[in-house]
Each structure stands twice: as structure tokens, then as C-alpha cells.
KOLGUKOL-880628 format. One line per field, with one value per residue (C-alpha): residue in one letter; x, y, z. Coordinates in nm, 2 decimals, always signed. Example, Ala and Ser with C-alpha at 12.3 -4.5 7.8 and 13.67 -1.06 7.14 Angstrom:
aa: a | s
east: +1.23 | +1.37
north: -0.45 | -0.11
up: +0.78 | +0.71
This chain:
aa: x | x | x | x | x | x | x | x | x | x | x | x | x | x | x | x | x | x | x | x | x | x | x | x | x | x | x | x | x | x | x | x | x | x | x | x | x | x | x | x | x | x | x | x | x | x | x | x | x | x | x | x | x | x | x | x | x | x | x | x | x | x | x | x | x | x | x | x | x | x | x | x | x | x | x | x | x | x | x | x | x | x | x | x | x | x | x
east: -1.43 | -1.23 | -1.29 | -0.95 | -0.76 | -0.98 | -0.92 | -0.56 | -0.50 | -0.68 | -0.46 | -0.20 | -0.20 | +0.02 | -0.23 | -0.54 | -0.36 | -0.33 | -0.68 | -0.73 | -0.52 | -0.69 | -1.01 | -0.99 | -0.91 | -0.66 | -0.26 | +0.03 | +0.23 | +0.50 | +0.26 | +0.14 | +0.51 | +0.55 | +0.35 | +0.54 | +0.92 | +1.00 | +1.14 | +0.93 | +0.97 | +0.78 | +0.51 | +0.46 | +0.46 | +0.15 | -0.03 | +0.02 | -0.17 | -0.45 | -0.50 | -0.52 | -0.77 | -0.95 | -0.94 | -0.79 | -0.75 | -0.44 | -0.45 | -0.13 | -0.11 | +0.20 | +0.49 | +0.28 | +0.05 | -0.24 | -0.42 | -0.79 | -1.04 | -1.25 | -1.57 | -1.77 | -1.52 | -1.58 | -1.93 | -1.98 | -1.82 | -1.99 | -2.31 | -2.17 | -2.08 | -2.41 | -2.62 | -2.38 | -2.46 | -2.84 | -2.95
north: +2.40 | +2.56 | +2.42 | +2.58 | +2.37 | +2.07 | +2.10 | +2.15 | +1.84 | +1.64 | +1.78 | +1.54 | +1.19 | +1.10 | +1.26 | +1.08 | +0.74 | +0.81 | +0.89 | +0.54 | +0.38 | +0.56 | +0.40 | +0.08 | +0.22 | +0.40 | +0.35 | +0.52 | +0.73 | +0.44 | +0.22 | +0.49 | +0.54 | +0.19 | +0.21 | +0.49 | +0.51 | +0.86 | +0.99 | +1.03 | +1.42 | +1.37 | +1.16 | +1.39 | +1.67 | +1.49 | +1.46 | +1.82 | +1.91 | +1.66 | +1.74 | +2.10 | +2.03 | +1.85 | +1.53 | +1.33 | +1.32 | +1.24 | +1.10 | +1.03 | +0.72 | +0.71 | +0.72 | +0.67 | +0.92 | +0.72 | +0.92 | +0.84 | +0.99 | +1.26 | +1.14 | +1.46 | +1.64 | +1.44 | +1.44 | +1.79 | +1.80 | +1.55 | +1.73 | +2.08 | +1.90 | +1.74 | +2.08 | +2.22 | +1.95 | +2.05 | +1.74
up: -2.21 | -2.45 | -2.80 | -2.94 | -2.67 | -2.75 | -3.12 | -3.08 | -2.86 | -3.09 | -3.40 | -3.31 | -3.40 | -3.13 | -2.88 | -3.06 | -3.01 | -2.65 | -2.62 | -2.78 | -2.55 | -2.26 | -2.38 | -2.20 | -1.91 | -1.63 | -1.71 | -1.56 | -1.78 | -1.81 | -1.96 | -2.22 | -2.27 | -2.36 | -2.66 | -2.82 | -2.97 | -2.83 | -2.51 | -2.15 | -2.19 | -2.55 | -2.42 | -2.08 | -2.31 | -2.49 | -2.18 | -2.08 | -2.40 | -2.34 | -1.96 | -2.08 | -2.30 | -2.00 | -2.25 | -1.99 | -1.59 | -1.36 | -1.03 | -0.81 | -0.61 | -0.44 | -0.71 | -0.99 | -1.18 | -1.36 | -1.67 | -1.77 | -2.05 | -1.98 | -2.16 | -2.03 | -2.25 | -2.57 | -2.49 | -2.50 | -2.83 | -3.00 | -2.89 | -3.01 | -3.37 | -3.39 | -3.34 | -3.55 | -3.81 | -3.75 | -3.59
């Protein structure tokens, strides 16, 4: 995991909101898009950044792309922060 990509992805409030949405389960790009007042291209850009940081996975099913949270990266980040804190 590249921490630089992870922290860059987490630095944006829109991307953090997308992660919050995905916490409840798999969602299509259209479902994610419906929660924001921005263009589909802008939402796609944010999804691309999250994928690059391995915070989300995409699965293609027929004509749809579904996104889901990659909790293993979140767990790795939490372990690193806990170690940094000295716990």
C-alpha cells in the first residue's frame, strides 16, 4: 500500500463521503452519483482516485460497475497509526 495515495484519497471530503456510502455495501456508479450535486465525470474522477489508493474495488456485472469498500487497506492504515501512536 502506498500511504501517499491513501492520504491523498482521504484528504478530499467528497471521497470520504463516498467511502461512508460504501460502508453500507456495494453500490453502482449511478447510485453513488445520485448522492452528489456534481457531474458524473467528477464522481468518476473521485472513484478513480479511491481505486488507485486501493480503498475501493470495482466489479463489472453486465452493463453496470459496482464499487465496494476495501476494508483491508483501512485496517492496515489503522494498524500503522496505532503503531505510530505507540499502542
